VEXTI-241125 format. One line per 3 residues: number of its first residue (from 0); their letters; for each residue x, y, z of N, C-alpha, C, CB. Coordinates in pm, 1 decimal. Glycine has a CB too. Layout:
N
NUM	A	X/Y/Z/X/Y/Z/X/Y/Z/X/Y/Z | ... .
END
This chain:
110
0	MKF	2119.9/-3543.6/-4339.2/2009.7/-3588.0/-4257.1/1882.6/-3518.5/-4303.3/2037.2/-3560.4/-4108.0 | 1779.6/-3594.4/-4321.8/1651.4/-3538.7/-4363.0/1565.9/-3513.3/-4239.5/1578.5/-3633.6/-4461.9 | 1504.8/-3396.3/-4233.4/1425.9/-3361.7/-4115.8/1294.2/-3438.1/-4108.6/1398.3/-3213.8/-4114.5 .
3	NDP	1233.4/-3469.1/-4223.6/1105.2/-3539.4/-4219.8/1122.6/-3691.6/-4214.0/1022.1/-3501.8/-4341.5 | 1244.3/-3742.8/-4225.7/1273.4/-3885.7/-4214.3/1416.5/-3901.8/-4163.3/1254.0/-3959.0/-4351.7 | 1443.1/-3861.9/-4036.3/1580.8/-3855.9/-3988.6/1652.5/-3991.1/-3983.7/1582.5/-3795.3/-3853.0 .
6	FGR	1581.3/-4100.3/-3965.3/1646.2/-4230.2/-3954.0/1631.9/-4314.1/-4080.3/1589.6/-4305.5/-3836.6 | 1570.8/-4258.1/-4183.4/1558.5/-4327.5/-4310.1/1457.2/-4441.0/-4310.8/1689.9/-4380.2/-4348.9 | 1367.3/-4442.6/-4214.9/1269.7/-4551.7/-4206.4/1171.3/-4550.2/-4322.5/1193.6/-4543.5/-4075.4 .
9	MES	1121.2/-4432.7/-4355.8/1024.3/-4424.7/-4465.7/1092.5/-4457.2/-4598.3/959.3/-4283.8/-4471.5 | 1214.7/-4411.7/-4614.7/1287.8/-4440.1/-4738.4/1306.9/-4590.2/-4755.9/1424.3/-4368.7/-4738.5 | 1345.1/-4659.0/-4648.9/1364.6/-4803.7/-4660.9/1231.8/-4875.6/-4679.6/1436.7/-4858.3/-4537.5 .
12	RHK	1125.6/-4826.0/-4619.6/993.4/-4885.6/-4638.2/948.6/-4869.4/-4783.2/890.5/-4821.4/-4542.4 | 970.8/-4751.1/-4841.7/934.4/-4728.9/-4981.1/1020.8/-4814.0/-5074.5/948.1/-4580.3/-5016.7 | 1148.2/-4831.6/-5039.3/1235.6/-4915.2/-5121.1/1185.6/-5058.4/-5123.1/1379.7/-4910.2/-5069.2 .
15	LGY	1150.1/-5111.8/-5007.2/1098.0/-5248.4/-5000.2/965.0/-5260.7/-5073.6/1081.2/-5291.5/-4854.4 | 878.9/-5159.9/-5060.3/751.0/-5160.7/-5130.2/768.7/-5160.4/-5280.4/667.9/-5042.1/-5088.5 | 862.1/-5080.2/-5328.7/888.5/-5074.4/-5472.0/944.1/-5207.4/-5522.3/986.1/-4960.4/-5503.9 .
18	ESM	1039.6/-5263.1/-5448.6/1099.1/-5389.7/-5492.0/995.8/-5501.0/-5497.1/1213.1/-5429.3/-5399.1 | 907.0/-5503.6/-5400.1/799.9/-5603.3/-5399.6/706.9/-5584.2/-5519.1/720.0/-5595.4/-5268.8 | 668.6/-5459.5/-5544.7/580.8/-5430.4/-5658.2/650.4/-5462.3/-5789.5/536.5/-5283.5/-5656.2 .
21	RDT	777.5/-5429.9/-5801.0/853.8/-5457.8/-5923.0/858.4/-5607.5/-5951.5/996.4/-5402.2/-5911.1 | 884.2/-5686.1/-5848.3/888.3/-5831.1/-5866.6/752.0/-5885.3/-5908.0/935.1/-5899.7/-5738.3 | 647.2/-5832.6/-5849.2/511.7/-5874.9/-5884.5/479.4/-5838.0/-6028.1/409.1/-5812.2/-5789.9 .
24	MRK	518.6/-5718.8/-6070.4/492.3/-5675.8/-6207.3/568.0/-5765.4/-6306.0/532.6/-5527.3/-6226.4 | 691.0/-5799.3/-6274.5/768.9/-5887.0/-6363.0/703.7/-6024.5/-6373.0/914.0/-5900.6/-6312.1 | 661.4/-6080.3/-6259.1/598.1/-6212.4/-6258.0/464.8/-6211.3/-6331.2/578.0/-6260.2/-6114.9 .
27	SGV	396.1/-6096.4/-6328.7/265.8/-6084.8/-6394.8/279.0/-6060.5/-6544.0/185.3/-5972.8/-6332.3 | 399.6/-6038.1/-6591.0/421.3/-6017.7/-6733.7/396.2/-5875.7/-6781.4/334.9/-6109.8/-6809.9 | 400.7/-5779.6/-6691.0/385.5/-5639.6/-6730.1/520.7/-5593.8/-6782.8/336.3/-5549.4/-6609.4 .
30	DSP	530.8/-5587.8/-6916.7/659.4/-5559.4/-6977.5/656.6/-5443.4/-7076.6/709.3/-5681.2/-7045.8 | 551.7/-5361.7/-7068.3/546.9/-5242.9/-7153.3/487.5/-5127.3/-7072.8/463.4/-5269.5/-7283.0 | 523.1/-5004.9/-7108.5/467.2/-4889.8/-7037.1/314.4/-4884.8/-7044.4/525.0/-4761.2/-7093.6 .
33	NAA	256.6/-4924.2/-7157.9/110.4/-4922.4/-7169.6/45.2/-5021.0/-7074.3/68.4/-4953.8/-7312.4 | 104.8/-5138.8/-7059.4/50.3/-5237.6/-6965.9/60.3/-5186.1/-6822.6/124.4/-5372.4/-6979.8 | 171.0/-5118.8/-6790.5/187.5/-5063.6/-6655.8/86.1/-4952.2/-6629.6/330.8/-5010.4/-6636.8 .
36	LEV	62.2/-4868.1/-6730.4/-36.9/-4761.4/-6714.4/-177.7/-4818.5/-6701.9/-30.2/-4663.9/-6832.5 | -202.2/-4932.2/-6764.4/-331.0/-4998.9/-6749.1/-349.6/-5048.0/-6605.0/-342.3/-5116.7/-6847.8 | -241.4/-5093.6/-6543.8/-246.5/-5134.7/-6403.5/-281.4/-5014.8/-6315.7/-111.5/-5196.8/-6359.4 .
39	VAH	-224.9/-4898.1/-6347.3/-256.0/-4776.3/-6272.0/-404.4/-4742.5/-6285.0/-169.4/-4658.0/-6321.3 | -457.7/-4752.1/-6405.8/-599.9/-4721.2/-6427.7/-688.0/-4816.5/-6348.9/-635.1/-4728.6/-6577.5 | -652.6/-4943.9/-6347.1/-731.2/-5040.9/-6271.1/-722.5/-5013.7/-6121.0/-683.6/-5183.3/-6301.5 .
42	SKK	-606.6/-4969.6/-6075.2/-592.4/-4941.5/-5932.0/-676.5/-4820.8/-5890.6/-445.0/-4917.3/-5896.9 | -688.8/-4721.5/-5979.7/-774.0/-4606.3/-5949.7/-920.0/-4648.4/-5939.8/-757.5/-4497.4/-6056.8 | -963.5/-4732.2/-6033.8/-1101.9/-4780.6/-6029.9/-1127.4/-4862.4/-5904.0/-1133.1/-4864.8/-6154.6 .
45	RAF	-1033.1/-4948.9/-5869.4/-1047.5/-5032.2/-5750.9/-1053.5/-4946.1/-5624.4/-931.6/-5132.4/-5741.7 | -967.7/-4845.6/-5616.0/-967.2/-4756.8/-5499.2/-1099.7/-4683.0/-5487.8/-850.9/-4655.9/-5507.9 | -1152.0/-4634.6/-5599.7/-1280.7/-4565.4/-5598.7/-1391.5/-4659.6/-5551.2/-1313.7/-4510.1/-5739.3 .
48	NYI	-1389.4/-4783.5/-5599.0/-1491.1/-4880.7/-5556.7/-1481.0/-4908.7/-5407.0/-1476.6/-5011.9/-5635.9 | -1359.8/-4925.1/-5355.7/-1341.7/-4948.7/-5211.9/-1394.2/-4831.4/-5129.9/-1193.4/-4972.8/-5179.7 | -1367.0/-4710.8/-5175.5/-1413.7/-4592.6/-5102.9/-1566.4/-4587.1/-5102.7/-1355.6/-4463.9/-5165.5 .
51	MIG	-1627.5/-4616.6/-5216.1/-1774.6/-4613.8/-5224.1/-1837.5/-4720.8/-5135.3/-1820.6/-4633.4/-5369.3 | -1784.3/-4841.2/-5137.2/-1838.4/-4949.2/-5053.8/-1819.2/-4917.0/-4906.3/-1770.9/-5083.8/-5088.2 | -1699.6/-4871.1/-4869.8/-1673.6/-4836.0/-4729.6/-1761.9/-4723.1/-4681.4/-1528.7/-4797.6/-4711.1 .
54	TAI	-1782.1/-4623.3/-4765.6/-1869.1/-4511.2/-4729.4/-2012.9/-4558.3/-4710.7/-1862.8/-4401.1/-4836.7 | -2059.5/-4644.9/-4798.7/-2195.8/-4697.1/-4786.6/-2213.2/-4775.6/-4655.9/-2229.7/-4786.9/-4907.6 | -2114.8/-4856.4/-4621.3/-2122.1/-4933.9/-4497.0/-2123.0/-4841.0/-4376.6/-2004.2/-5032.6/-4487.1 .
57	LLM	-2036.5/-4739.8/-4377.5/-2032.4/-4647.3/-4264.5/-2160.3/-4564.0/-4254.7/-1911.3/-4555.4/-4276.4 | -2219.3/-4528.6/-4368.4/-2347.0/-4455.7/-4365.0/-2458.1/-4542.3/-4308.1/-2385.3/-4407.6/-4505.4 | -2461.7/-4668.9/-4346.2/-2562.7/-4759.2/-4289.4/-2542.3/-4775.6/-4138.9/-2557.3/-4896.8/-4358.8 .
60	LTL	-2417.6/-4786.4/-4097.0/-2387.6/-4797.4/-3954.8/-2432.5/-4672.0/-3880.4/-2237.7/-4821.2/-3933.3 | -2413.5/-4557.3/-3941.2/-2455.8/-4431.0/-3880.5/-2607.8/-4423.8/-3869.5/-2403.2/-4312.1/-3962.0 | -2677.9/-4473.2/-3970.9/-2823.9/-4473.5/-3965.3/-2875.8/-4569.4/-3859.3/-2881.6/-4510.4/-4101.0 .
63	LAP	-2807.9/-4681.1/-3838.6/-2849.9/-4777.9/-3737.7/-2815.7/-4732.0/-3596.3/-2785.5/-4912.4/-3764.9 | -2708.0/-4659.5/-3580.4/-2665.1/-4612.1/-3448.6/-2620.7/-4466.1/-3461.0/-2549.1/-4701.3/-3391.3 | -2716.5/-4372.0/-3456.7/-2681.8/-4230.4/-3475.7/-2582.2/-4175.2/-3373.1/-2806.7/-4148.0/-3470.9 .
66	KSI	-2575.4/-4234.9/-3255.8/-2481.8/-4185.8/-3154.7/-2336.5/-4215.8/-3190.7/-2514.6/-4247.0/-3019.8 | -2316.7/-4300.6/-3289.5/-2179.9/-4338.1/-3327.0/-2122.0/-4250.9/-3438.2/-2176.8/-4482.6/-3370.3 | -2184.2/-4136.9/-3464.2/-2137.9/-4049.5/-3572.1/-1990.9/-4008.8/-3556.0/-2224.9/-3925.1/-3578.2 .
69	PVT	-1944.0/-3968.3/-3438.5/-1801.9/-3931.0/-3428.7/-1707.4/-4047.4/-3462.3/-1771.7/-3880.1/-3288.1 | -1743.6/-4166.6/-3417.7/-1658.8/-4282.5/-3443.3/-1662.0/-4318.4/-3591.6/-1703.6/-4402.6/-3357.9 | -1781.4/-4322.8/-3650.2/-1790.4/-4360.5/-3791.5/-1726.8/-4254.4/-3881.2/-1937.1/-4382.3/-3831.6 .
72	FSL	-1740.6/-4128.9/-3844.6/-1676.3/-4022.3/-3922.8/-1524.3/-4037.1/-3917.1/-1718.7/-3882.4/-3870.3 | -1471.3/-4062.8/-3798.0/-1326.3/-4081.5/-3782.5/-1278.7/-4202.5/-3862.0/-1289.4/-4098.2/-3633.7 | -1352.3/-4311.7/-3854.0/-1316.3/-4430.8/-3930.6/-1322.7/-4403.9/-4080.8/-1408.8/-4547.4/-3894.1 .
75	GVF	-1423.3/-4329.3/-4122.9/-1438.3/-4296.2/-4264.1/-1321.9/-4213.5/-4315.3/-1568.0/-4221.7/-4287.0 | -1282.6/-4112.6/-4239.1/-1169.3/-4028.3/-4279.3/-1041.6/-4111.1/-4284.6/-1151.9/-3909.0/-4181.9 | -1019.8/-4193.4/-4182.0/-901.3/-4279.2/-4180.1/-900.9/-4373.3/-4300.5/-895.5/-4360.3/-4049.1 .
78	FIV	-1013.6/-4434.4/-4328.7/-1028.2/-4528.7/-4439.1/-997.1/-4461.4/-4572.8/-1170.1/-4587.2/-4440.8 | -1053.2/-4344.6/-4595.5/-1032.9/-4273.0/-4721.8/-886.4/-4229.7/-4736.9/-1126.2/-4149.8/-4729.4 | -827.7/-4176.4/-4631.9/-687.6/-4133.1/-4637.8/-596.2/-4252.4/-4662.7/-647.0/-4061.2/-4507.2 .
81	WII	-624.1/-4364.1/-4597.4/-542.6/-4484.3/-4612.8/-548.1/-4536.6/-4756.5/-589.3/-4593.2/-4515.1 | -667.9/-4542.7/-4813.5/-683.6/-4593.1/-4951.0/-614.7/-4498.6/-5050.1/-834.5/-4608.5/-4987.1 | -634.6/-4369.3/-5035.2/-574.2/-4273.8/-5128.8/-422.0/-4276.6/-5117.8/-626.9/-4131.1/-5102.3 .
84	TSM	-369.4/-4283.6/-4996.7/-224.6/-4290.1/-4978.0/-166.9/-4416.6/-5039.6/-189.7/-4283.5/-4829.5 | -233.4/-4528.3/-5018.3/-186.7/-4654.3/-5076.9/-189.8/-4648.0/-5229.0/-272.2/-4771.7/-5027.4 | -296.1/-4590.7/-5284.4/-308.7/-4580.3/-5429.2/-197.8/-4490.2/-5486.0/-448.4/-4525.2/-5467.4 .
87	RNG	-172.9/-4377.5/-5421.6/-70.3/-4284.8/-5470.9/68.9/-4346.8/-5462.8/-73.8/-4153.7/-5391.0 | 97.2/-4419.0/-5353.6/227.2/-4486.1/-5344.2/240.9/-4590.1/-5454.7/244.6/-4552.5/-5205.7 | 134.8/-4665.9/-5479.1/137.8/-4764.1/-5587.0/161.8/-4699.0/-5721.4/8.6/-4842.2/-5590.6 .
90	QRY	98.5/-4585.6/-5745.2/119.0/-4514.1/-5871.3/263.2/-4466.0/-5884.0/22.6/-4395.1/-5881.6 | 319.8/-4417.3/-5774.8/460.1/-4373.8/-5777.8/554.1/-4491.7/-5806.9/498.5/-4307.5/-5643.5 | 526.0/-4605.3/-5743.3/607.7/-4723.4/-5767.0/597.1/-4768.7/-5912.1/566.3/-4836.5/-5673.1 .
93	IQR	477.1/-4766.3/-5967.7/459.0/-4808.4/-6106.3/527.2/-4710.3/-6201.2/309.3/-4820.3/-6140.2 | 517.5/-4581.1/-6172.4/586.6/-4482.3/-6257.1/737.5/-4502.1/-6249.3/549.6/-4337.8/-6214.7 | 787.2/-4531.8/-6131.6/930.7/-4559.8/-6117.5/967.8/-4686.0/-6195.0/969.1/-4575.5/-5968.0 .
96	YID	881.5/-4786.9/-6191.4/904.1/-4910.2/-6267.0/909.8/-4880.4/-6416.6/793.3/-5013.6/-6237.1 | 819.2/-4796.0/-6463.7/820.1/-4756.8/-6604.7/950.2/-4684.3/-6638.1/698.3/-4667.1/-6637.3 | 987.8/-4589.5/-6553.8/1107.2/-4507.7/-6580.1/1236.3/-4590.2/-6575.6/1115.8/-4393.7/-6478.5 .
99	EEL	1246.6/-4681.5/-6477.8/1372.1/-4753.6/-6457.9/1381.8/-4884.0/-6536.2/1390.1/-4782.5/-6313.2 | 1269.7/-4954.2/-6551.5/1275.7/-5088.5/-6607.5/1223.1/-5099.0/-6750.4/1199.2/-5181.3/-6520.4 | 1123.1/-5017.4/-6784.9/1056.1/-5035.7/-6912.9/1098.7/-4936.2/-7019.2/909.5/-5026.7/-6893.9 .
102	TVG	1147.2/-4820.7/-6979.2/1188.4/-4719.2/-7074.7/1333.8/-4741.4/-7110.0/1166.3/-4577.1/-7018.5 | 1358.4/-4754.2/-7237.8/1496.1/-4774.9/-7283.8/1564.5/-4639.5/-7287.9/1500.5/-4844.8/-7424.6 | 1677.7/-4630.7/-7224.7/1752.5/-4506.0/-7221.1/1820.1/-4478.6/-7353.8/1855.4/-4509.4/-7110.2 .
105	PTN	1880.4/-4361.5/-7369.1/1949.3/-4326.9/-7493.9/2071.5/-4418.0/-7513.0/1992.4/-4176.8/-7493.3 | 2094.1/-4455.1/-7634.4/2209.6/-4538.6/-7663.6/2324.9/-4453.5/-7713.0/2174.3/-4645.8/-7766.8 | 2442.7/-4499.4/-7687.4/2563.7/-4428.9/-7731.4/2626.8/-4507.7/-7845.4/2665.2/-4410.5/-7613.2 .
108	DS	2573.7/-4496.1/-7966.5/2623.8/-4567.9/-8082.5/2736.2/-4493.9/-8153.6/2511.7/-4593.4/-8178.6 | 2756.4/-4368.9/-8121.5/2857.9/-4292.1/-8194.3/2993.4/-4301.6/-8132.3/2818.5/-4149.2/-8203.0 .
END
């Protein structure tokens, strides 16, 4: 029994997330480690762009309604944590895809 996931909910959620990502990668024709790493690079750029756009919107909202600083700050922190967590999970799934599906293991020819 794991103390941080006693009922295995997170493990099953990650398994489903990986399987979905794996199927998408196969359908998209990502069939080499370099192509998969390129997907990771694009996801980092996309996450950075989302964070910048979201921050700009929240800053404008704060300037228009200064009394909403606690709410906009909370939303900003939630938004940034959510994007970074999603990006990191995606990177882990892609690395697992590279390790399990794209990397050829040692052969036993002898």
